[in-house]
C-alpha positions in Angstrom: 197.8 301.8 167.4 198.7 298.9 170.5 195.6 299.7 172.1 193.5 300.2 169.4 194.2 296.9 167.9 193.8 294.5 171.4 190.5 296.6 171.8 189.5 295.6 168.3 190.8 292.0 169.1 189.0 291.6 172.4 185.7 293.1 171.0 185.7 290.3 167.7 186.3 288.1 170.2 183.0 289.5 171.9 181.9 289.0 169.0 182.4 285.6 168.2 182.0 284.0 171.1 178.1 285.8 170.8 177.9 284.1 168.0 179.0 280.9 169.0 176.4 281.0 172.0 173.8 281.8 169.4 174.5 279.2 167.3 174.4 276.7 170.2 171.4 278.0 171.8 169.7 277.7 168.0 171.3 274.3 167.5 169.5 272.9 170.6 166.4 274.8 169.5 167.0 272.3 166.3 167.5 269.7 168.4 164.8 269.9 170.8 162.4 270.8 167.2 164.1 267.2 166.0 163.1 265.6 168.8 159.8 266.6 169.4 158.6 265.6 165.1 160.3 262.4 166.0 157.9 261.9 169.1 155.2 262.8 167.1 155.8 261.1 163.9 156.5 257.6 165.8 152.5 258.4 168.2 151.4 258.9 164.5 153.4 255.4 162.8 151.9 253.4 166.6 148.2 255.1 166.0 148.3 254.3 161.9 149.6 251.0 163.1 147.0 250.3 165.7 143.6 251.3 163.5 144.7 249.4 161.2 145.4 246.3 163.3 141.8 247.2 164.5 140.9 247.0 160.5 142.1 243.7 160.6 140.5 242.2 163.2 137.1 243.7 162.0 137.5 242.5 158.6 138.7 238.9 159.6 135.5 238.7 161.8 133.4 240.0 158.4 135.2 238.0 156.5 134.1 235.0 158.7 130.4 235.7 159.2 130.5 235.5 155.7 132.2 232.5 155.5 129.4 231.1 157.4 126.2 232.6 155.8 128.0 230.7 152.9 128.2 227.5 154.0 124.8 228.2 155.5 123.9 228.8 152.2 125.5 226.4 150.4 123.7 223.5 153.2 120.1 225.4 152.3 120.9 225.1 148.5 121.3 221.8 148.8 118.5 220.6 150.8 116.5 222.5 148.1 117.7 220.0 145.5 117.3 217.1 147.3 113.6 218.2 148.4 113.1 219.0 144.9 114.6 216.3 143.5 112.5 214.4 146.0 109.7 216.2 144.9 110.0 215.3 141.2 109.9 211.7 142.3 106.7 211.8 144.1 105.2 213.7 141.0 106.2 210.9 138.9 104.7 207.8 141.3 101.9 210.6 141.6 102.0 210.3 137.5 102.3 206.9 137.0 99.3 205.6 139.6 97.0 208.3 138.0 97.9 207.2 134.3 97.3 203.4 136.4 94.0 205.1 137.6 93.0 206.3 134.7 93.9 202.6 132.8 91.4 200.8 135.0 89.1 203.7 134.9 88.9 203.2 130.8 88.9 199.5 131.5 86.2 199.1 134.2 83.7 201.8 131.5 85.0 199.2 128.3 83.7 197.0 130.8 80.5 198.5 131.6 78.9 199.5 128.7 79.4 196.0 126.8 
């Protein structure tokens, strides 16, 4: 009976060691997979951050170009307004000159008739 019990104990001990070895192997495999996933996650985060930084820089350049274009258009509009005011002033002067010329012509025609 003792011999049988010792034999069973030895068998159970071997089985226990085998299960423990399998668990250690599985734990090592899981740790390796976790490490790989962490590395892949870090790489993905870095690529995402790089893409975000690049997009932000591109947007900043485009925004600056838009600001410059707006400034240029504002300057153009301002110069066009000044030109319009100048043309209105010239038109008013020409209208006054025309009115004076018509009055003088009317006076001359009256004098001619007399």
